[in-house]
C-alpha positions in Angstrom: 116.8 107.1 131.2 117.1 103.8 129.2 119.9 104.2 126.0 118.5 105.0 122.9 118.5 102.2 120.6 120.1 102.6 116.9 117.7 103.1 114.3 118.8 100.0 112.3 118.5 97.7 115.0 114.7 99.1 115.8 112.4 96.1 116.5 109.0 96.1 114.6 105.5 95.3 116.8 102.7 94.5 114.3 99.5 95.7 116.1 95.7 96.0 115.0 96.5 99.6 114.0 99.1 98.3 111.9 96.8 95.9 110.2 94.0 98.3 109.8 96.3 101.0 108.4 97.5 98.3 105.6 94.3 97.4 105.1 92.3 100.7 104.5 95.6 101.3 102.3 95.1 98.4 100.2 91.2 99.5 99.7 92.3 102.9 98.3 94.9 101.4 96.3 92.3 99.3 94.9 89.6 101.9 94.1 92.4 103.8 92.4 93.3 101.3 89.9 89.9 100.9 88.8 90.0 104.5 88.0 93.1 104.8 86.5 94.6 104.1 83.3 97.7 102.6 84.7 100.2 105.1 82.9 103.0 106.7 84.0 103.1 110.2 83.5 106.6 111.6 82.6 105.8 114.8 84.4 104.7 113.5 87.5 108.1 110.8 87.7 109.8 114.4 87.3 108.6 115.8 90.4 109.1 112.7 92.6 112.8 113.4 91.7 112.6 117.2 92.0 111.5 116.9 95.4 113.5 113.9 96.5 116.9 115.6 95.3 115.3 119.0 97.0 114.9 117.3 100.3 119.5 117.2 99.5 119.8 120.8 99.3 120.0 120.2 95.2 117.4 122.8 93.8 116.6 122.7 90.1 115.5 126.0 88.6 112.6 126.4 86.1 114.1 125.5 83.0 116.0 123.0 84.7 112.6 121.0 86.0 111.1 121.9 82.3 113.8 120.4 80.5 113.6 117.3 83.2 110.5 116.6 82.1 111.2 116.5 79.0 113.7 113.6 79.2 116.6 116.0 78.3 120.1 115.4 79.9 121.0 118.4 82.5 124.7 118.5 82.6 124.6 120.8 85.3 122.5 118.7 87.7 123.3 114.7 86.6 122.3 113.3 89.3 118.6 114.8 88.7 118.8 112.9 85.2 120.4 109.8 86.5 117.8 109.8 89.1 114.8 109.9 86.8 116.0 107.0 84.5 116.2 104.9 87.7 112.5 106.1 88.8 111.3 105.1 85.4 113.2 101.8 85.4 112.1 100.7 88.8 108.7 102.0 89.0 107.8 99.7 86.2 108.4 96.0 88.3 112.4 96.0 87.8 113.6 93.9 90.9 115.7 95.4 93.6 118.8 93.7 93.6 122.3 94.7 94.4 122.9 95.6 90.7 120.0 98.4 91.8 122.6 100.0 93.9 125.7 100.0 91.6 123.5 101.9 88.9 122.4 104.3 91.9 126.1 104.8 92.5 126.9 105.1 88.5 124.0 107.5 88.3 124.5 109.8 91.3 128.0 109.9 92.3 130.1 110.3 88.6 133.1 111.1 90.4 133.5 108.8 92.7 131.7 107.1 95.6 131.7 109.2 98.7 132.5 106.5 101.1 132.0 107.3 105.0 134.5 106.4 107.9 132.1 108.1 110.5 128.9 106.7 112.3 127.4 109.8 111.7 126.4 111.3 108.4 125.2 115.1 107.8 121.5 115.5 108.4 121.0 112.4 110.7 121.1 112.9 113.8 121.4 109.1 114.9 124.3 106.8 115.1 124.7 104.5 112.0 126.7 101.2 111.8 130.2 101.2 111.0 130.8 101.2 107.4 132.6 98.1 107.0 129.7 96.4 108.6 127.5 98.0 105.7 127.6 95.4 102.8 126.5 92.5 105.1 123.2 94.8 106.3 122.5 96.1 102.8 122.4 92.5 101.9 120.4 91.5 104.2 117.8 94.1 103.6 117.9 93.5 100.4 117.0 89.6 100.9 113.9 90.8 103.2 112.9 93.0 100.0 112.1 89.9 98.3 110.4 88.4 101.0 107.2 87.7 100.9 106.4 87.4 104.8 105.6 91.0 105.4 102.7 93.3 103.8 104.0 94.9 100.5 103.2 98.4 101.7 104.9 97.7 105.3 108.0 96.2 103.3 108.4 99.7 101.5 108.2 101.7 104.6 110.7 99.7 106.0 113.1 99.9 103.5 112.8 103.6 103.7 113.5 103.6 107.4 116.4 101.4 107.0 118.1 103.1 104.4 118.3 106.1 106.3 119.3 104.0 109.3 122.2 102.2 107.3 123.2 105.2 105.8 125.9 103.5 103.1 126.8 106.8 101.7 128.3 109.7 103.3 125.8 112.0 101.7 122.6 111.5 99.1 120.9 108.3 101.3 118.0 110.2 101.4 117.1 109.7 97.5 118.0 106.0 97.7 115.6 105.2 100.6 113.0 107.3 98.4 113.7 105.7 94.9 113.4 102.0 96.4 110.6 103.0 98.7 108.9 103.9 95.3 109.8 101.1 93.1 108.8 98.5 96.2 105.3 100.4 96.1 105.3 99.8 92.4 105.7 96.3 92.8 102.3 95.9 94.7 100.2 98.5 92.2 102.0 100.7 89.6 99.5 103.3 89.9 101.6 104.2 93.2 104.5 105.0 90.7 103.3 108.6 90.0 101.7 109.3 93.4 103.4 112.7 95.3 104.8 111.0 98.0 108.3 112.9 97.6 106.1 116.1 97.9 104.1 115.2 100.8 107.3 114.2 102.6 109.2 117.4 101.8 106.3 119.9 102.8 105.6 117.7 106.4 109.4 117.2 107.3 108.8 117.9 110.6 106.1 115.7 111.0 108.0 113.0 109.3 110.9 113.2 111.6 109.0 113.3 114.5 107.5 110.1 113.4 111.3 108.8 112.9 112.4 110.0 116.4 109.2 108.8 117.9 110.4 105.0 116.4 113.9 105.5 117.6 113.2 106.5 121.0 110.9 103.5 121.4 113.3 101.4 119.8 110.1 100.1 117.5 109.3 100.7 113.9 105.9 101.0 114.6 105.3 104.5 114.9 106.6 105.3 111.8 105.3 102.2 109.9 101.7 104.0 111.0 102.7 107.7 110.2 103.7 106.1 106.4 100.9 103.9 106.0 98.5 106.7 106.6 100.4 109.3 104.5 100.2 106.6 101.7 96.4 106.1 102.0 96.1 109.7 102.0 98.1 109.9 98.8 96.0 107.3 97.4 92.8 109.3 98.0 93.9 112.2 96.4 95.0 110.6 93.2 91.7 109.0 93.1 89.8 112.0 93.8 91.4 113.6 90.6 91.0 110.4 88.6 86.9 110.7 89.5 87.1 114.7 88.4 89.0 113.4 85.2 86.2 110.8 84.8 83.7 113.0 85.3 84.8 116.0 82.7 85.9 119.0 82.9 86.3 121.3 85.9 85.6 125.0 86.4 89.2 126.3 85.7 88.6 123.8 82.5 85.4 125.9 81.8 86.8 129.2 82.4 89.9 128.8 79.9 87.7 127.5 77.4 85.4 130.3 77.8 88.4 133.0 77.1 89.8 131.0 73.9 88.4 132.1 70.5 87.3 129.3 68.0 89.7 127.8 66.0 93.0 129.1 67.1 96.1 127.7 68.7 97.5 128.9 71.7 101.2 128.2 73.0 101.5 127.9 76.9 103.0 131.3 77.3 99.8 132.6 75.3 97.5 130.9 77.8 99.4 131.9 80.7 99.1 135.5 79.8 95.1 135.1 78.9 94.7 133.5 82.5 96.8 135.7 84.4 99.4 133.0 85.5 102.9 133.0 86.5 103.6 129.7 86.5 103.3 127.1 83.5 103.1 124.2 85.7 100.0 125.4 87.3 98.7 125.7 83.9 99.5 122.4 83.1 98.0 121.0 86.4 94.9 122.8 86.7 94.2 123.7 82.9 95.8 121.4 80.2 95.9 118.3 81.7 92.2 118.2 82.9 91.0 120.1 79.8 92.7 117.1 77.6 91.4 114.5 80.0 88.0 115.6 79.4 88.5 116.2 75.6 87.7 120.0 75.8 90.9 121.2 74.7 93.0 119.8 71.9 96.7 119.7 70.9 98.3 120.8 67.5 100.8 118.1 67.7 98.8 114.8 69.6 101.6 112.6 68.8 104.3 114.1 70.9 102.5 115.6 74.0 106.2 117.1 75.0 106.9 118.7 71.8 108.3 122.1 73.2 106.1 124.2 70.2 103.1 122.4 71.3 99.9 124.2 70.9 96.6 124.1 72.4 92.8 125.1 71.1 89.4 124.7 72.2 87.8 121.7 71.0 
């Protein structure tokens, strides 16, 4: 039986399949750029942070998540507030440098950086390089990230793979991998910043892990790269369909809400949840308010401050 290759020593074999997948994802991204309005949604970035931390066992309560979407500093979960600020900064085209790592350490480890000494970290079953080698390996990775020799989508996936493989810290390497992955995707197209990739990775953990395991067993990143390129294309396609739906106007759910609302009356979010018999305000925002506002079938009481806690809505 062949000796298993350590992940950070895996090679990359480019194939026609990978080139085709990258081309397909690029085509879908091009379509999305035509349909979208090139804006960052605070709520969507907050969702990215929520799922990035959830994979590390850091769970936000509903009230904490609402606060995060409003940009509030969460005293009990400082990692969430710090990571959101980094997402906002590095999905706007800020270059990834050694400074990025220092900012990550300050945001996620306010009580001191958790230096690891072992060649294994919790939750990652493969050997990792000795800690003394990490600085030089990370420096090489950053130089690779700034190169133009590999397609930006493939480069982003390779960054994701290698952050786990190098594991610079004894914990919370996952959020760093996802942050840099999303940041590199955003340098290719700003429309990728708010893609729900963190949520998709969370819900497909077994598939993602299986693709990673296959890559390690073969000593080649290609299987993982192929899987992640498909995932990106699926997320972009889904986002494009949402954009088309908003462009074409209302949805059946919005029409249902409008039919239940009284003329001239403003409703709070909770009142609308009660009207629709919904348990979650997140469902109200995603399925009713956002498409309703986009199609101009709903109006806000305070349109200059969309995230106002006292925001109310009425039908147009």
